[in-house]
C-alpha positions as CSV (number, residue, x, y, z in Angstrom):
1,M,134.7,82.2,66.9
2,K,131.9,82.9,64.6
3,H,132.2,83.8,60.9
4,P,131.2,87.3,59.7
5,G,127.4,87.6,59.2
6,I,124.5,86.9,61.3
7,D,120.9,85.8,61.3
8,I,118.4,87.5,63.7
9,D,114.7,87.1,63.4
10,G,115.1,85.4,60.0
11,I,117.0,88.4,58.6
12,H,120.6,87.8,57.6
13,I,123.1,90.6,57.8
14,G,126.2,89.7,55.8
15,S,129.9,90.4,56.1
16,G,130.7,94.1,55.8
17,E,127.0,95.1,56.1
18,S,125.3,97.2,58.6
19,R,121.4,97.2,59.0
20,M,118.8,98.7,61.4
21,L,116.2,96.2,62.5
22,E,112.9,96.5,64.2
23,L,111.7,93.4,66.0
24,P,107.9,93.4,66.6
25,I,106.8,93.2,70.2
26,A,103.3,93.7,72.0
27,S,101.4,96.5,70.6
28,L,99.8,99.2,72.8
29,Y,96.1,98.9,73.7
30,S,95.4,101.8,71.3
31,H,96.4,99.2,68.6
32,A,99.6,101.2,67.7
33,P,102.4,98.8,66.9
34,M,105.5,98.7,69.0
35,N,109.0,97.4,67.9
36,L,112.4,96.8,69.5
37,P,114.7,98.8,67.4
38,L,118.4,97.6,67.0
39,H,121.4,98.3,64.7
40,V,123.7,95.4,63.7
41,A,127.1,96.0,62.2
42,C,129.1,93.2,60.9
43,G,132.8,93.4,60.2
44,K,134.4,91.9,57.2
45,R,136.8,89.7,59.2
46,N,136.2,87.0,61.9
47,G,135.6,88.1,65.5
48,P,133.3,87.9,68.6
49,R,129.6,89.0,68.7
50,L,129.0,91.6,71.2
51,F,125.7,93.1,72.2
52,V,125.4,96.6,73.9
53,S,122.1,97.5,75.4
54,A,120.6,100.4,77.3
55,A,117.2,101.5,78.8
56,I,116.2,98.1,80.1
57,H,115.1,100.5,82.8
58,G,113.2,103.0,80.6
59,D,114.2,106.1,82.5
60,E,118.0,105.4,82.4
61,I,118.9,107.3,79.4
62,N,122.7,108.0,79.4
63,G,123.2,104.7,77.7
64,V,120.9,105.7,74.8
65,E,123.4,108.5,74.1
66,I,126.5,106.4,74.6
67,I,125.2,103.9,71.9
68,R,124.3,106.7,69.5
69,R,127.9,108.0,69.8
70,L,129.3,104.4,69.5
71,L,127.5,103.8,66.1
72,R,128.7,107.0,64.7
73,L,132.5,106.2,65.4
74,P,134.6,106.1,62.1
75,L,136.6,103.5,64.0
76,L,133.7,101.0,63.2
77,A,134.8,100.9,59.7
78,R,137.6,98.6,60.8
79,L,135.2,96.3,63.0
80,R,136.0,92.6,63.4
81,G,133.1,90.4,64.3
82,T,129.6,91.7,65.0
83,L,128.2,94.5,67.1
84,I,124.5,94.4,68.0
85,A,123.6,97.7,69.5
86,V,120.1,98.0,71.2
87,P,119.8,101.6,72.5
88,I,116.2,101.3,73.9
89,V,115.3,97.8,75.3
90,N,112.4,98.8,77.4
91,V,110.6,101.0,74.7
92,Y,107.3,101.1,76.8
93,G,109.1,102.7,79.8
94,F,111.2,105.0,77.7
95,V,108.2,106.6,76.1
96,N,106.6,107.0,79.4
97,R,109.8,108.2,81.2
98,S,109.4,105.3,83.5
99,R,111.6,102.8,85.0
100,Y,109.1,100.1,84.5
101,L,106.8,98.7,81.9
102,P,103.0,99.5,81.7
103,D,102.3,96.4,84.0
104,R,104.6,98.0,86.6
105,R,107.1,95.1,86.2
106,D,110.9,95.5,86.3
107,L,112.3,94.2,83.0
108,N,115.5,93.4,84.6
109,R,113.9,91.0,87.0
110,S,111.8,89.1,84.3
111,F,114.4,87.1,82.5
112,P,114.3,84.6,80.9
113,G,110.7,85.4,80.4
114,S,108.3,83.4,78.1
115,E,106.3,83.7,74.9
116,R,103.0,83.6,76.8
117,G,103.8,85.3,80.1
118,S,103.3,88.9,81.2
119,M,104.3,91.8,79.0
120,A,107.7,92.1,80.7
121,A,108.2,88.2,80.3
122,R,107.4,88.4,76.7
123,L,109.7,91.3,76.0
124,A,112.7,89.5,78.1
125,H,112.0,86.5,76.1
126,R,112.3,88.2,72.8
127,F,115.5,90.0,73.8
128,L,117.0,86.7,75.1
129,T,116.3,84.7,71.9
130,S,117.0,87.4,69.4
131,I,119.8,89.4,71.0
132,V,121.5,87.5,73.9
133,A,121.4,84.0,72.3
134,N,123.2,85.4,69.1
135,S,126.1,86.8,71.2
136,D,129.4,86.0,72.7
137,Y,129.7,89.0,75.1
138,G,127.3,91.5,76.6
139,I,127.6,95.1,77.9
140,D,124.4,96.7,79.5
141,L,124.3,100.3,80.3
142,H,122.4,101.6,83.4
143,T,122.3,104.8,85.7
144,A,121.2,105.2,89.2
145,A,117.5,105.0,89.9
146,I,115.5,108.4,89.8
147,H,116.8,111.0,92.3
148,R,120.0,109.0,92.8
149,E,123.3,109.3,91.3
150,N,126.2,106.5,90.7
151,L,129.9,107.0,90.4
152,P,131.0,105.4,87.2
153,Q,131.4,101.7,88.1
154,V,131.3,98.3,86.5
155,R,129.3,95.5,88.2
156,A,130.2,91.9,87.0
157,N,130.9,88.4,88.2
158,L,134.7,88.9,88.8
159,D,135.1,85.3,89.7
160,D,134.9,84.5,86.2
161,T,138.1,85.0,84.6
162,E,136.9,86.1,81.1
163,T,134.4,88.5,82.7
164,A,137.0,89.9,84.9
165,R,139.3,90.4,81.9
166,I,136.8,92.6,80.0
167,A,135.7,94.3,83.2
168,R,139.3,95.6,83.9
169,A,139.5,96.6,80.2
170,F,136.5,98.9,80.6
171,H,138.8,101.3,82.8
172,V,136.3,102.7,85.2
173,P,137.8,103.4,88.7
174,V,135.6,100.9,90.6
175,L,134.8,97.3,90.0
176,I,132.2,95.6,92.1
177,N,132.1,91.8,92.4
178,S,128.3,91.8,92.2
179,N,126.1,88.8,93.0
180,L,123.7,87.7,90.0
181,R,120.2,88.7,90.8
182,D,117.2,86.5,90.1
183,G,115.6,87.4,86.9
184,S,118.2,89.8,85.8
185,L,119.9,89.9,82.2
186,R,123.3,89.3,83.9
187,E,122.0,86.1,85.4
188,V,120.4,84.7,82.2
189,A,123.6,85.7,80.2
190,A,125.7,83.8,82.7
191,E,123.5,80.9,82.3
192,H,124.2,80.9,78.5
193,G,128.0,81.2,79.1
194,I,128.1,84.8,78.0
195,P,130.4,87.1,79.8
196,M,128.7,90.4,80.7
197,L,129.3,93.7,82.2
198,L,126.8,96.1,83.8
199,Y,127.9,99.8,83.6
200,E,126.4,102.1,86.1
201,A,126.9,105.8,85.9
202,G,124.9,109.0,86.5
203,E,121.3,109.6,87.2
204,A,118.0,108.6,85.7
205,L,116.4,110.9,83.2
206,R,119.5,113.1,83.0
207,F,122.4,113.3,80.7
208,D,125.9,113.3,82.3
209,E,128.7,114.2,79.8
210,H,131.5,112.7,81.9
211,C,129.6,109.4,82.4
212,I,128.7,109.3,78.7
213,R,132.3,109.8,77.7
214,A,133.5,107.3,80.1
215,G,131.0,104.6,78.9
216,L,131.9,105.2,75.2
217,K,135.7,104.9,76.0
218,G,135.0,101.8,78.2
219,I,133.1,99.9,75.3
220,V,135.7,100.9,72.8
221,S,138.4,99.6,75.3
222,V,136.6,96.3,75.7
223,M,136.2,96.1,72.0
224,R,139.9,96.5,71.6
225,E,140.5,94.0,74.3
226,L,138.4,91.4,72.4
227,D,140.3,92.2,69.0
228,M,137.1,93.7,67.4
229,L,138.8,97.1,66.9
230,P,142.5,97.7,66.4
231,K,144.5,98.5,69.4
232,S,145.3,102.1,70.3
233,S,148.6,103.7,69.4
234,R,148.2,106.3,72.3
235,A,150.8,106.1,75.0
236,G,149.8,105.5,78.5
237,R,147.1,103.6,80.2
238,P,144.6,104.7,82.8
239,P,145.1,103.5,86.5
240,E,144.1,100.0,87.2
241,P,140.5,99.8,88.6
242,V,140.1,98.9,92.3
243,V,137.8,96.1,93.3
244,A,135.3,96.7,96.2
245,R,135.0,94.0,98.5
246,T,131.5,94.9,99.9
247,S,129.1,97.8,99.9
248,S,126.5,99.0,102.0
249,W,123.8,101.8,102.3
250,V,123.5,104.4,104.9
251,R,119.7,105.1,105.5
252,A,117.7,108.1,106.9
253,G,117.0,107.7,110.6
254,H,114.2,110.3,110.3
255,S,112.3,112.1,107.7
256,G,113.2,115.5,106.8
257,I,115.1,117.8,104.6
258,L,118.6,116.5,103.7
259,R,121.7,118.6,103.5
260,V,124.5,116.5,101.9
261,T,128.1,117.3,103.0
262,A,130.0,114.5,101.2
263,A,130.5,114.4,97.4
264,L,130.1,111.5,95.2
265,G,133.5,109.7,95.1
266,A,134.7,111.1,98.4
267,R,136.7,109.0,100.7
268,V,134.8,108.8,104.2
269,R,135.8,107.3,107.5
270,R,133.5,105.3,109.8
271,D,131.2,107.6,111.9
272,Q,132.1,110.6,109.7
273,V,129.2,113.1,109.4
274,I,128.3,113.1,105.4
275,G,124.9,114.9,105.8
276,V,122.4,116.5,108.1
277,I,118.6,115.9,108.0
278,A,116.5,118.9,109.5
279,D,112.9,119.8,109.8
280,P,111.8,122.9,107.9
281,F,112.2,125.2,110.9
282,G,115.7,123.9,111.8
283,T,114.6,122.9,115.4
284,Q,115.6,119.4,114.9
285,E,118.7,118.2,113.1
286,L,120.0,114.7,112.8
287,E,123.4,114.1,111.7
288,V,123.8,111.3,109.1
289,S,127.1,109.3,109.7
290,A,129.0,106.7,107.5
291,N,128.4,103.3,108.6
292,T,131.8,102.2,107.4
293,G,134.9,103.7,105.9
294,G,135.2,103.6,102.1
295,I,134.3,105.5,99.0
296,I,130.9,107.0,98.2
297,I,129.8,105.3,95.0
298,G,126.1,106.4,95.1
299,R,124.0,108.9,96.7
300,H,120.5,110.2,97.0
301,N,120.1,113.7,95.2
302,L,116.7,114.8,96.4
303,P,116.8,116.7,99.7
304,L,113.4,115.6,100.7
305,V,113.8,112.1,102.3
306,N,111.7,109.7,104.3
307,E,112.7,107.7,107.3
308,G,114.4,104.4,106.1
309,E,115.3,106.0,102.7
310,A,118.7,105.0,101.2
311,L,120.9,108.0,101.1
312,F,124.6,107.1,100.5
313,H,126.1,103.8,99.1
314,I,129.6,103.3,100.3
315,A,132.0,100.7,98.8
316,R,134.7,99.1,101.0
317,F,138.2,98.2,99.6
318,E,141.4,96.6,100.8
319,S,143.0,99.9,100.6
320,T,140.7,102.8,100.7
321,K,143.6,105.2,100.1
322,E,144.5,103.5,96.9
323,A,140.9,103.6,96.0
324,E,140.6,107.3,96.7
325,S,143.7,107.9,94.4
326,V,142.1,105.9,91.5
327,V,138.9,107.7,91.8
328,E,140.5,111.2,92.0
329,A,142.5,110.4,88.9
330,F,139.4,109.4,87.1
331,Q,137.4,112.4,88.1
332,A,140.3,114.8,87.2
333,D,140.3,113.3,83.7
334,N,137.8,115.3,81.6
335,I,137.7,112.4,79.1
336,P,139.2,114.5,76.4
337,V,137.9,114.3,72.8
338,H,140.0,112.3,70.4
339,P,139.0,111.9,66.7
340,A,139.6,108.1,66.6
341,V,137.2,107.7,69.5
342,D,134.6,110.6,69.7
343,E,133.9,113.6,67.5
344,E,131.0,114.7,69.4
345,P,130.8,118.2,71.2
346,P,130.2,117.8,74.9
347,I,126.7,118.2,76.4
348,V,126.6,121.2,78.7
């Protein structure tokens, strides 16, 4: 357990202190400087160091709003340990409303990076050495890619006991035991012995109030589990999340115009019709059927689809009925405002 206070990029943030930092990164070709902004809050008492990051993919903006609300919580006055909040990691992509960096590289496939590599490699190296290496735990906030939407879910290495503990504490309906991808932030965090969660919810370039509130409550819940914040005195606990065994995508058999007939979070049976692809005249129509039974945890939102395009992401569970019950309970919960957690008016 580390003592209160932390040094980042040669700057010391002491016990009970909060500071905004801007770490220099590669300037634009116009010679305009670029910085990686972060907020560091140190409690007055010992505790873990947790980083919370968003917009590693620059068009995934739900997490930016989640972190903004997190930093405004009165509850942080009782923080133990250190919170490192990085709302916009891929500042280049965020400015350009793009998933990628200007060199078209995916930052979340560029770790651990290097000081002398590509722009993506340099930014990855900067984030790793300044943020990840100074942390004990991590939470990275994502949405689905553009024109897709994800049911709130946590992806993590659930075979690791400590990671599984904080994943269950996040209290989303679905946990996915996800393999580590080469070059990802999760992979490099694991190599440094840092338990880390990836929260997926919503759609790129869109705010989703339900997903934002669920993400904020999840982070606060994890911080309580880690004794960084006081335990809640409110009675009752949300249903235990269900763990997906595997998942698969249903792809378009033909190009055309998609009419979706199964909602995100719906329970589906194998071979159930969940959409129809037609030509503009309606002379040819192709039914889209579920390739397995399970819960739809992701789907394509744009009606215009190309042959082979991923349309529905279906997760399989030991008990699909139990999974359906947990998802329905989560979706029925409007994530009510509570002064100790969130004073923000909802985005409508």
